[in-house]
C-alpha positions in Angstrom: 88.3 45.4 28.8 88.4 48.4 26.5 84.7 48.2 25.6 83.6 47.8 29.2 85.8 50.7 30.4 84.5 52.9 27.5 80.9 52.1 28.3 81.4 52.7 32.0 82.9 56.1 31.5 80.2 56.9 29.0 77.5 55.9 31.5 79.2 58.0 34.3 79.5 61.1 32.1 75.9 60.7 31.0 74.7 60.3 34.6 76.6 63.4 35.6 75.1 65.4 32.8 71.6 64.1 33.7 72.1 65.1 37.4 73.3 68.6 36.4 70.3 69.0 34.0 67.9 67.9 36.8 69.4 70.5 39.1 68.9 73.2 36.4 65.3 72.0 35.9 64.6 72.3 39.6 66.1 75.8 39.8 64.1 76.9 36.7 60.9 75.5 38.3 61.6 77.6 41.4 62.1 80.7 39.3 58.9 80.1 37.5 57.0 79.6 40.7 58.4 82.9 42.1 57.5 84.7 38.9 54.0 83.3 38.8 53.5 84.2 42.5 54.3 87.8 41.7 52.4 88.0 38.4 49.3 86.4 40.1 49.1 89.0 42.8 46.0 91.2 42.6 46.7 94.9 42.9 45.8 96.2 46.4 45.3 99.7 45.0 42.9 99.9 42.1 41.7 102.9 40.0 38.2 104.1 40.7 36.0 103.2 37.6 34.5 106.7 37.9 37.9 108.5 37.9 38.4 111.0 35.1 41.5 112.0 33.3 43.8 114.3 35.3 46.2 116.7 33.7 49.1 117.3 36.1 50.0 120.5 34.2 46.4 121.8 34.0 46.1 123.0 37.7 48.6 124.4 40.1 50.5 121.5 41.7 49.4 122.0 45.3 49.3 119.3 47.9 46.9 119.2 50.8 46.2 116.7 53.7 43.1 117.0 55.7 43.0 115.2 59.0 44.8 112.2 57.4 45.3 109.1 59.5 47.1 105.9 58.5 47.9 102.7 60.3 50.1 99.7 59.3 48.8 96.3 60.3 51.5 94.2 62.0 51.1 90.5 62.8 52.9 89.4 66.0 54.4 86.0 66.5 55.3 84.4 69.9 58.7 85.4 71.2 61.2 83.1 72.8 59.9 84.0 76.2 56.3 83.1 75.2 57.4 79.4 74.9 54.6 77.4 73.2 52.0 80.0 73.7 49.5 80.6 70.9 50.2 83.5 68.6 49.0 86.8 69.9 46.3 88.6 67.9 47.7 91.2 65.4 48.1 94.7 66.7 48.1 97.9 64.6 50.8 100.6 64.8 49.4 104.0 64.3 51.8 105.9 62.0 50.0 109.2 61.0 47.4 110.8 63.2 45.2 113.8 62.3 47.7 115.2 59.8 46.6 118.5 58.4 48.8 120.6 56.1 48.6 122.5 52.9 51.6 123.0 50.5 50.9 125.7 47.9 52.1 125.2 44.3 55.7 126.1 43.8 56.7 125.9 47.4 59.9 124.1 48.5 59.1 122.2 51.6 61.3 119.9 53.8 60.0 117.2 56.0 62.2 116.4 58.9 62.0 114.5 62.2 63.3 111.5 64.1 63.2 108.0 62.7 59.7 106.5 62.8 58.0 109.9 62.8 56.1 109.0 59.6 58.1 110.8 56.9 58.4 107.8 54.6 54.8 106.9 55.1 53.8 110.4 54.0 55.8 109.9 50.8 54.2 106.5 50.2 50.7 108.0 50.6 51.5 110.8 48.1 52.5 108.1 45.6 49.3 106.2 46.5 51.3 103.1 47.4 48.6 102.9 50.2 45.3 104.6 50.5 44.6 106.9 53.4 42.3 105.3 56.0 40.8 108.5 57.3 40.7 112.0 56.1 41.6 113.3 52.6 44.7 113.7 50.5 44.5 116.1 47.6 46.9 117.0 44.7 45.9 120.0 42.7 42.6 120.1 44.5 41.8 116.5 43.3 41.4 113.6 45.7 44.3 111.2 45.1 41.9 108.2 45.2 40.0 109.7 42.3 43.0 110.2 40.1 44.1 107.4 37.7 47.4 106.0 38.9 49.1 106.6 35.5 48.2 110.3 35.7 49.4 110.5 39.3 52.7 108.9 38.4 53.1 111.5 35.7 52.6 114.3 38.2 55.4 113.0 40.5 59.1 112.6 40.2 60.3 110.6 43.2 64.0 110.0 44.2 63.9 107.2 46.7 66.6 106.4 49.3 67.6 103.3 47.4 68.0 104.0 43.7 67.0 101.2 41.4 69.2 100.9 38.3 68.8 98.4 35.5 71.5 96.3 33.9 71.7 98.8 31.0 73.8 101.7 30.0 73.9 104.9 32.1 72.2 106.7 29.2 69.3 104.3 29.2 69.0 104.4 33.0 68.7 108.2 33.0 66.3 108.2 29.9 64.0 105.9 31.9 62.7 109.1 33.5 61.4 110.3 30.1 61.9 107.8 27.2 61.4 110.3 24.5 64.2 112.6 25.8 67.1 113.5 23.5 70.7 113.0 24.3 71.2 116.7 24.8 68.4 116.8 27.4 69.9 113.8 29.2 73.3 115.5 29.3 71.7 118.7 30.7 70.0 116.7 33.4 73.2 114.9 34.2 75.1 118.2 34.6 72.3 119.5 36.9 72.7 116.3 39.0 76.5 116.8 39.1 77.2 113.4 37.5 78.2 114.4 33.9 81.9 114.6 34.7 82.2 111.3 36.4 80.2 109.6 33.6 82.6 111.0 31.0 85.5 109.7 33.1 84.3 106.1 32.7 85.8 104.0 29.8 82.5 104.0 27.8 81.0 107.2 29.1 77.2 107.2 28.8 77.4 103.8 27.2 78.8 102.2 30.4 76.8 99.2 31.7 76.0 99.7 35.4 75.5 96.0 36.3 72.6 94.4 38.1 71.1 97.1 40.4 74.0 99.4 39.6 76.6 97.3 41.4 79.4 98.8 39.3 78.8 102.2 40.7 79.1 103.6 44.2 76.2 104.6 46.3 76.7 108.3 45.6 77.0 107.8 41.9 73.8 105.8 41.9 72.0 108.6 43.8 73.2 111.2 41.3 71.9 109.2 38.4 68.6 108.8 40.2 68.5 112.6 40.7 69.3 113.2 37.0 66.5 110.8 36.1 64.1 112.9 38.2 65.3 116.2 36.7 64.8 114.7 33.2 61.3 113.7 34.0 60.5 117.4 34.9 57.2 116.6 36.7 55.3 119.4 38.5 56.0 117.8 41.9 59.4 116.5 43.0 59.8 114.3 46.0 63.4 113.5 47.1 63.4 111.0 49.9 66.8 111.2 51.5 68.1 111.6 47.9 71.5 113.0 48.9 72.4 111.0 51.9 75.4 109.3 50.2 76.8 112.5 48.7 79.6 114.6 49.9 78.8 118.2 51.0 80.2 119.8 47.8 78.1 117.6 45.5 75.1 118.1 47.7 75.3 121.9 47.6 75.7 121.8 43.8 72.6 119.7 43.4 70.7 121.9 45.8 71.5 124.9 43.6 70.4 123.0 40.5 67.2 122.0 42.3 66.4 125.6 43.0 67.1 126.6 39.4 65.4 123.7 37.6 62.4 123.4 39.9 61.7 127.2 40.2 58.0 126.8 39.4 57.6 123.3 40.8 56.5 121.9 44.1 59.3 120.2 46.1 58.6 118.0 49.1 62.0 116.8 50.4 62.5 114.3 53.2 65.9 114.8 54.9 67.8 113.9 58.0 70.7 116.3 57.3 69.2 119.6 58.4 71.8 121.8 56.8 70.7 120.7 53.4 67.1 122.1 53.9 67.9 125.2 55.8 67.3 127.4 52.7 63.9 125.8 51.9 60.7 128.0 51.9 59.3 125.9 54.7 60.2 123.1 57.1 57.7 120.6 58.6 58.9 118.8 61.7 57.2 115.5 62.3 57.0 113.5 65.5 54.9 110.5 66.3 52.9 110.8 63.1 52.0 114.5 63.6 53.4 117.9 62.5 54.7 119.5 65.7 56.5 122.5 64.1 56.1 124.4 60.9 58.1 127.4 59.7 61.5 128.5 58.3 64.8 127.3 59.7 65.8 130.5 61.6 62.4 130.8 63.3 62.4 127.1 64.3 65.9 127.3 65.8 64.8 130.3 67.9 61.8 128.5 69.2 64.0 125.9 71.0 61.7 123.0 70.1 62.4 119.6 68.4 64.0 121.2 65.3 66.4 123.3 67.5 67.4 120.2 69.5 68.0 118.1 66.3 70.0 121.0 64.8 72.1 121.3 68.0 72.8 117.6 68.1 73.9 117.5 64.5 76.1 120.5 65.0 77.7 119.0 68.1 78.3 115.8 66.2 80.0 117.6 63.4 82.2 119.5 65.8 83.2 116.3 67.6 84.0 114.6 64.3 86.3 117.5 63.4 
């Protein structure tokens, strides 16, 4: 009786352990398949073999678009109302149309407009996440398609809407912008981004682990660390894409002042929905339906009574109603 009971429990425990091990194996196989699927992808954007080295600091960091057009391809599937109908052929949504603009080196430019106007697409084209389908896009009088991507990345410091943080310390996350930076330079960038004080208030200071994707920090704290990373990189062209959307007004104003001071001789192309944050920029480009419909400084655009004036009025009325 004792031997049979002991063997039975031993077999049950062994079977349970085997079942759990099989579950782990299946999960690891799935992770490996997902990883191989990503690793096996061929880059859709490749460097031109004839491209030459590009020094981002060698020429003035101007940006120019000449009759640029870009279209996303969207595949459609039958809707519920289509029943069993065959899938419709894919249609193409035109995003940018005949976009022509020149941004001189050192100019602070804001890009505003309603949702779907093409602002984020413009930022993606500047990073060469896509190639323009018609026209030309030039940085420092060099066609972007003829610049090696590593050189192009060195010329740009981008602050996206969703900041990506690694499960490392705050110090390492900021240093990602420039790996050879000293701690003093990292602290200076953090002060400029108005995050030095809150970092010191954490139990481990700059040695605090932020968790996967920065889950231990709030949205505003993540944004400020992303801005500090961009300040530390100190590239000739800064592209904040809704980089202060999660910040309070006081923090935003401090960062705006730091941006003006630290990027005095740099080109800034900022995408913004909150118009008050870009009112002091050298120039404002108003986009609608993939085109630039207004171009000027904030006071002039407000006097014209166009799209910018209407957006400004709506935001002001919204703030008044909230108060």
